[in-house]
DOKOLLUM-730079 format. One line per 10 residues: number of its first residue (from 1); their letters; for each residue x, y, z of C-alpha. Coordinates in pm, 1 decimal. Each point is the difference from the previous one (the first is absolute). Last residue first. Layout:
BEGIN
NUM> a> X:Y:Z  ...
This chain:
BEGIN
451> nrlvfiaftd> 1846.1:1107.3:-3341.7  -31.5:-304.5:-79.4  161.1:-316.8:140.2  85.0:-314.7:-197.2  -29.7:-310.9:91.6  202.3:-328.7:-175.6  -11.4:-388.5:144.9  174.9:-315.7:-61.8  -167.0:-288.1:186.9  147.5:-330.4:110.7
441> avgsvgkkwr> 293.3:59.3:180.3  387.2:-127.9:31.0  226.0:104.3:223.4  357.0:-58.1:-33.3  204.5:-234.4:206.1  -158.4:-350.7:2.3  20.9:9.8:-376.1  355.3:246.9:-72.6  21.3:313.7:-162.0  263.2:256.4:237.4
431> vaqdgpaylf> -200.5:178.2:174.7  9.4:418.0:3.8  -60.6:147.5:239.5  -326.2:90.6:345.7  -78.7:-367.6:-41.6  -202.7:-222.5:-172.2  111.5:53.5:-370.5  -277.1:-60.7:-296.5  -51.6:-246.2:-175.9  -308.4:-20.1:-232.1
421> apfypfrews> -133.4:-334.9:-249.1  -70.7:-4.3:-299.4  -28.4:-237.2:-75.0  -38.5:-362.6:166.8  228.3:-278.9:140.2  274.2:162.9:84.1  309.3:74.6:-106.7  147.7:318.1:86.4  225.8:-18.9:274.0  190.7:-248.3:-200.6
411> cggkqvvvmw> 41.7:195.2:-278.4  -179.7:8.7:-316.0  -368.0:-133.8:36.1  -216.5:223.5:-158.1  -225.2:300.3:31.5  140.9:198.8:331.2  -124.1:307.6:143.8  285.0:122.6:194.9  3.6:216.6:340.9  345.8:108.8:211.2
401> gpdnacgrya> 276.7:-187.7:-158.6  341.5:-157.2:36.9  130.5:-218.7:-233.7  268.1:-266.4:223.3  -150.9:-333.7:-82.8  -35.1:83.0:-346.5  255.2:160.8:-115.2  171.7:378.4:66.5  -254.9:175.6:-112.6  -127.9:334.6:201.4
391> qqmfferrrr> -263.8:190.6:167.4  -305.1:-135.4:-139.2  -301.3:191.9:-62.8  -236.3:-166.9:-292.4  -306.3:102.2:-19.7  19.4:-324.3:-215.7  247.6:-279.0:-7.5  -13.9:-165.3:-433.9  381.7:-115.8:-24.2  15.4:141.8:-294.7
381> vdgqisffkt> -227.9:325.3:92.5  191.4:86.3:289.1  -238.2:282.9:189.8  -285.6:98.5:-203.9  -145.3:182.9:240.9  317.9:168.8:151.0  302.7:24.4:282.5  304.6:-267.1:-186.0  355.3:-8.2:165.8  -39.0:245.7:297.9
371> rdpiatpgld> 243.4:138.6:222.6  -15.9:306.3:186.7  293.1:-45.6:294.1  -181.9:191.7:209.4  -419.8:26.9:-35.2  -107.0:368.3:55.3  -204.7:-30.4:-315.0  -128.3:-340.3:17.7  121.9:-368.3:85.0  228.9:-119.9:185.8
361> kypsslirsk> -193.7:58.4:405.7  -281.1:-179.8:-190.0  -332.8:-18.1:104.1  -33.2:339.4:-244.9  -209.9:292.4:-24.2  -31.4:290.0:-236.3  209.4:-177.2:-293.9  24.9:221.7:-246.9  376.0:-13.5:-82.8  -32.8:-409.2:-64.3
351> nfwsfkdtnr> -207.2:77.7:-295.6  -383.4:-222.6:-36.5  -193.7:355.3:-60.9  149.5:-17.8:-323.4  -183.5:-232.4:-139.8  -372.0:89.9:39.8  38.5:344.6:-72.0  192.2:247.6:288.0  -88.8:357.9:68.5  -68.1:-97.2:340.2
341> gdfvmsmkee> 46.2:-379.8:89.0  252.4:33.9:304.6  29.5:-390.2:92.4  -78.1:-138.6:270.6  81.3:-310.7:74.3  -134.4:-367.4:209.0  47.7:-361.6:95.5  -156.2:-237.4:158.4  -339.0:91.9:74.2  -277.9:-285.8:97.3
331> nnkymavkva> -280.6:-149.7:-194.4  175.5:-325.6:19.1  313.1:172.1:-156.6  48.1:321.1:-122.4  222.4:192.0:-278.4  42.1:391.3:3.7  43.2:290.5:-253.5  -163.7:352.3:114.6  -1.4:283.4:-201.2  -67.1:379.5:61.4
321> vitenkwnnv> -53.9:320.5:-108.1  -218.9:-113.1:-267.3  -243.8:240.2:-188.4  -192.1:-218.6:-231.0  49.8:130.9:-373.0  378.0:-131.7:-13.6  -118.3:-368.5:61.2  -277.3:-30.7:-179.7  89.9:-383.7:-138.6  87.1:-65.4:422.7
311> vrskfhgkfe> -339.1:152.9:104.4  -227.7:-263.6:-249.9  96.0:-266.7:281.6  234.5:-293.3:-8.5  -97.3:-286.9:216.0  147.9:-400.6:-46.8  -228.2:-291.1:33.8  16.2:-323.5:182.9  -251.0:150.6:237.0  117.0:-156.1:394.9
301> anlrmaaeny> 394.9:166.3:-11.9  -104.7:356.4:244.0  29.5:311.7:-18.1  -395.9:13.8:-151.4  -63.5:158.8:-301.4  -35.5:-291.8:-208.6  -258.7:-67.9:233.6  -197.1:277.4:-70.7  22.3:-11.0:-323.8  -80.2:355.8:-231.6
291> enrvedsswl> 343.9:29.5:-102.8  3.5:-422.2:-66.1  314.0:201.4:-305.8  54.1:269.8:-158.2  220.4:-34.6:-332.9  232.9:251.8:-111.1  315.2:-182.5:27.3  327.2:154.5:266.5  -185.6:-140.5:283.1  -87.9:-375.9:-195.8
281> gsisgnvgav> 283.6:-27.2:-101.3  237.7:81.3:343.6  -263.2:-220.7:120.7  133.0:-271.2:-277.3  -303.1:-315.4:38.4  -77.9:-279.6:150.2  -159.8:-18.8:368.5  254.0:-157.0:217.3  3.0:274.5:209.9  -255.8:277.3:-50.2
271> akfvlqydek> 44.9:367.6:-113.4  -165.5:289.3:93.3  -32.9:328.1:-74.9  -247.7:355.1:-18.8  -28.5:-59.4:396.3  -99.3:392.8:142.1  172.4:117.5:316.4  -206.5:273.0:196.5  183.5:127.5:258.4  -140.5:224.8:228.8
261> kcrytvdlyk> -70.6:362.9:-4.6  -165.0:181.3:274.0  -92.6:326.1:-13.3  -150.1:186.5:293.5  -369.1:178.4:62.9  -112.7:29.8:375.1  -322.6:150.0:115.6  -29.6:5.3:427.8  -360.2:75.0:123.6  -151.5:259.2:191.9
251> ftggcpdgfl> -318.7:4.4:262.6  -116.7:321.1:-12.0  15.0:252.5:300.8  285.3:213.4:-54.9  147.9:4.1:-367.8  317.7:-9.2:-123.4  97.5:-94.9:362.3  373.7:-42.5:26.0  203.4:-314.9:-197.7  175.3:-127.3:260.4
241> snsapvncvr> -226.4:39.6:299.7  -276.6:45.3:-167.8  15.4:-352.1:-98.4  -24.4:-318.2:-306.5  296.3:-185.3:132.4  285.8:-56.9:-266.5  185.2:-373.3:-7.4  290.7:-25.5:-251.3  115.7:-267.0:-198.9  252.5:-41.6:-262.2
231> lgqcksrvvq> 133.6:372.5:53.7  192.5:259.1:-235.6  -327.6:253.8:55.0  -200.2:-152.4:331.2  25.3:188.3:337.4  39.4:365.0:-165.1  -165.6:-52.4:-335.9  -309.6:-59.9:221.0  69.6:318.2:216.5  89.7:211.2:-320.4
221> vssaakcntd> -308.7:-137.7:-219.1  -246.6:125.7:248.0  139.9:250.1:169.3  -295.5:303.9:-136.0  -211.5:-245.0:208.2  -329.5:-24.0:-251.9  -357.3:113.4:45.8  -298.8:-90.6:-259.6  -268.8:-122.5:112.1  -79.4:165.5:384.7
211> kitpnncavn> -212.9:-131.3:251.9  41.4:-376.2:34.9  -68.3:-153.5:391.3  -189.4:-253.0:-60.7  230.1:-203.9:-151.8  91.9:-194.8:-335.2  377.9:-54.7:-131.8  -87.2:61.7:-399.1  -234.3:37.4:-241.0  -359.3:-37.1:262.5
201> gpllrgylan> 201.0:244.2:221.7  32.0:340.6:-306.3  351.4:17.0:-168.0  260.3:236.3:7.3  93.3:-27.9:361.1  275.4:65.0:181.6  336.8:-148.9:12.0  108.2:-11.5:-409.5  326.9:-124.1:-174.5  141.1:0.8:-333.2
191> vvdittvdly> 289.6:-162.9:-206.7  155.0:-189.6:270.9  372.0:-196.5:-163.2  138.6:-261.8:160.7  335.4:-16.1:-92.7  211.5:-312.7:209.5  312.5:-96.2:-141.8  162.7:-316.6:153.5  349.0:-162.3:-137.6  91.8:-289.9:132.3
181> kftggcpdgf> 346.3:-178.4:186.1  153.9:-350.5:9.0  244.1:120.9:287.1  387.1:-89.7:-40.1  111.3:332.3:-6.6  -290.8:280.9:190.1  0.2:375.3:-183.9  135.8:-106.7:-283.2  -9.0:220.2:-267.3  -298.9:156.3:-167.7
171> lsnsahvscv> 53.8:-49.6:-393.6  257.7:-240.8:15.5  -173.6:-169.4:348.9  -300.5:-58.9:-213.5  -415.3:8.5:-35.8  1.1:100.3:-329.0  -237.1:282.1:-66.5  -225.5:23.4:-303.4  -211.8:364.0:-48.3  -385.2:40.2:-135.6
161> qlgqcksrvv> -173.2:365.3:-32.8  304.9:166.4:93.4  24.7:314.1:292.6  228.8:-195.6:251.2  119.6:-318.9:-141.4  361.6:-81.7:3.2  163.3:348.4:180.7  -300.2:-101.8:224.6  109.0:-401.7:31.6  393.7:113.0:58.5
151> qvssaakcnt> -152.4:344.8:245.3  -211.0:-277.1:202.1  253.0:-245.0:72.6  341.4:132.4:22.5  29.4:-17.9:403.8  -14.1:-352.7:-96.6  -190.7:-202.7:227.0  80.1:-295.4:298.6  -211.9:-107.1:277.5  -64.6:-415.3:-119.5
141> dkpkphncav> 370.5:-72.4:23.2  164.3:-349.5:-150.7  -276.1:-139.4:-183.8  104.2:-349.0:-14.6  -222.9:-211.1:-253.6  -142.0:249.7:-173.9  -428.0:113.5:34.8  -78.3:308.2:-182.9  -192.5:138.5:263.9  -199.3:-171.1:298.6
131> ngpllrgyla> 152.4:-304.6:66.4  322.7:218.1:-41.5  12.6:224.0:203.5  -37.4:332.1:-42.2  184.4:278.5:64.5  208.9:-54.6:-335.0  180.0:219.5:-267.2  -200.9:196.0:-279.0  -203.4:236.7:138.6  -262.7:273.9:-141.7
121> nvvdittgtp> -179.1:299.9:102.1  -261.3:261.2:-103.3  55.2:-33.7:-378.5  -202.0:189.8:-211.8  -152.7:-170.4:-362.7  -120.8:209.4:-253.2  -335.5:49.7:-140.3  -160.5:58.6:-353.4  -39.4:-407.0:-84.2  62.8:-211.5:327.1
111> cqlilssfec> 267.9:-16.0:227.9  270.4:-274.3:-104.4  238.3:-172.1:324.5  246.1:-261.2:-157.6  198.4:-153.8:212.5  340.6:-216.0:-71.6  111.7:-316.1:110.1  355.7:-73.2:107.3  -95.2:44.7:377.0  -389.9:-119.5:110.3
101> vrgftedanf> -253.6:286.1:-125.4  -275.3:153.2:174.2  -244.6:258.2:-159.0  -279.9:-273.5:39.3  13.2:-256.6:252.6  4.5:-337.8:-108.2  305.3:-86.9:73.2  166.1:84.4:-338.8  185.2:-130.1:-301.9  -152.0:378.4:-172.5
91> pgktecqnri> -244.3:94.1:224.8  -102.9:260.2:-175.8  -183.7:266.6:-117.7  2.6:236.0:277.6  -238.9:273.7:7.2  -184.6:-69.9:286.8  46.8:-223.7:301.2  -396.1:-46.3:187.6  -134.4:-31.4:325.4  -166.4:322.5:65.5
81> qlqevtkkli> -157.3:-3.2:306.0  -320.7:277.6:60.8  -181.3:27.5:303.8  -318.5:202.7:47.6  -114.0:-346.8:197.8  -347.4:-107.0:48.8  -223.7:139.8:-279.4  182.8:-132.9:-301.5  64.3:-370.2:197.0  -401.8:89.5:80.1
71> tlekqkeqll> -82.8:-20.1:-403.4  204.8:-322.7:-91.9  -95.2:-207.2:346.5  -385.9:112.9:-135.2  -64.4:-395.4:54.1  201.3:-135.5:220.1  -102.6:238.8:284.1  -372.7:-72.5:-79.8  66.3:-405.0:6.2  186.8:92.0:381.0
61> lalrraesvg> -271.5:222.7:86.3  -304.1:-285.5:-142.2  261.5:-285.7:230.8  -85.2:260.9:292.4  -357.6:53.9:-76.5  -72.0:-409.6:-54.3  269.1:-26.6:356.0  -176.7:260.0:191.9  127.6:261.7:104.4  27.5:40.0:397.1
51> adrltsdits> 302.0:271.1:39.6  208.2:-211.8:113.8  -56.6:-322.0:-273.8  4.1:343.7:-304.1  356.0:18.2:230.1  111.9:-340.3:19.2  -62.9:-24.6:-395.4  189.3:300.8:-88.7  318.0:-128.9:272.0  8.3:-332.6:-173.9
41> disdidivqd> -10.3:61.3:-331.6  314.3:230.4:68.8  149.5:-291.5:189.9  11.7:-187.5:-239.0  117.2:256.5:-235.7  342.6:45.7:227.8  244.0:294.6:62.3  -245.9:286.5:1.4  86.7:261.8:265.7  324.1:96.3:-218.6
31> viddisgfdp> -199.4:-19.5:-303.3  -207.7:267.0:131.0  263.6:240.5:125.3  126.0:-31.3:-417.2  -306.6:79.2:-107.5  50.7:384.1:199.2  -240.0:20.0:339.8  -201.7:-291.6:103.4  -265.3:284.3:171.5  -227.8:-253.8:202.3
21> itlgaaaavi> -349.7:-71.7:-172.4  -263.1:40.9:231.4  -299.3:-209.1:59.3  -391.3:-29.4:-35.4  -30.7:-309.4:-141.1  -104.9:-55.5:-360.0  221.4:336.4:-70.5  297.0:-163.5:218.2  -16.6:-318.5:-168.3  25.9:161.1:-388.2
11> tlvllfrgtt> 271.3:173.2:82.4  209.0:-191.1:180.3  -78.3:-254.8:-321.8  96.3:335.9:-194.8  315.8:58.9:196.1  118.6:-392.2:-9.8  -67.2:8.0:-430.7  210.6:367.1:10.1  290.7:-211.3:161.0  -40.8:-315.0:-220.7
1> m> -138.8:-306.1:72.0
């Protein structure tokens, strides 16, 4: 039961039994007093019994409470709690929190058309333990922050509509050597706010004491921004003590408008292991395959057919800002990389210089040394290795790479009872291809992120 519902039940009980409800104070005070849901229900029922309300009447009151829950929630507590992460396009290779990426990855921030990024805060380092953010076997320091964090992110992003920031020591310096770090940027943007009343009671927060429907606290936007701008979560009490009283004797409300943009990738291509045909050939062709087949779009291998959207063939007209390549095993993502998709065609985005996010410390714009033998969609045509990311050729037993779509059995590591086969490096650097060492996926997928 939520706090609002608790207050609602007490309100109904008091009205029926002629009782007075104590002042619980702020919502935090209420939460502190209400610990156990079962005890709440027990308290309500006990209050009704003590007031001499019959069982039938008690049940009727509780039913009435449930039927009017939404309405009374608006009446009971003048409280706004914002729980959204805004203006970020992320995460890439990250934990499930918007605006945070792990070391060696890149964070894309993006505002809607016509607006610009305002960086309020940033952190490159670590303040959270591994089980909360960017897990790693041995985070040695959980109290470190690069002094340059805000300055660097602002230099890359402030005033732009879209930007990319790489979480790396080369950009921020190393605030805690030997600790796996992350980049955390917060950018909630409060667009407008109103504390007062412009709407009648039958539309918003009804109450008998409504004398004025044309009032607004002049401090509304300023106060909410001071509480929320740039944060992930904020709590703003709707009270005269915070905003002042723009219309005495009128029951007011707080209305806040803020922008929220979440990651919204679209699947445009999926290949299934063991389903015959050239994967790079299908990608390169003008063919569209299984476009409206929902089974084909699921990321598992149950549907024995490839998927390709017409978006791939219309690439230059799609305002694509990022491209994600991923491999899956049993519907679980095993490896993914994100590329800068701006100003590209359906081939040129697949380039090591465009990597925004990679699980591999030896592959990407800051990789040292920067060595690649193959990095292309067509790959090694003679050996039929497609979407090929290979560090070097040193003989079959010593060939290190990051990703490959294998179309025929040549070396021992690529002899499968089916083709194509999808291989990836399972760690944080190139692996020498070898059965039992290489990661083997059952689906290969490409997603796009539009402006």
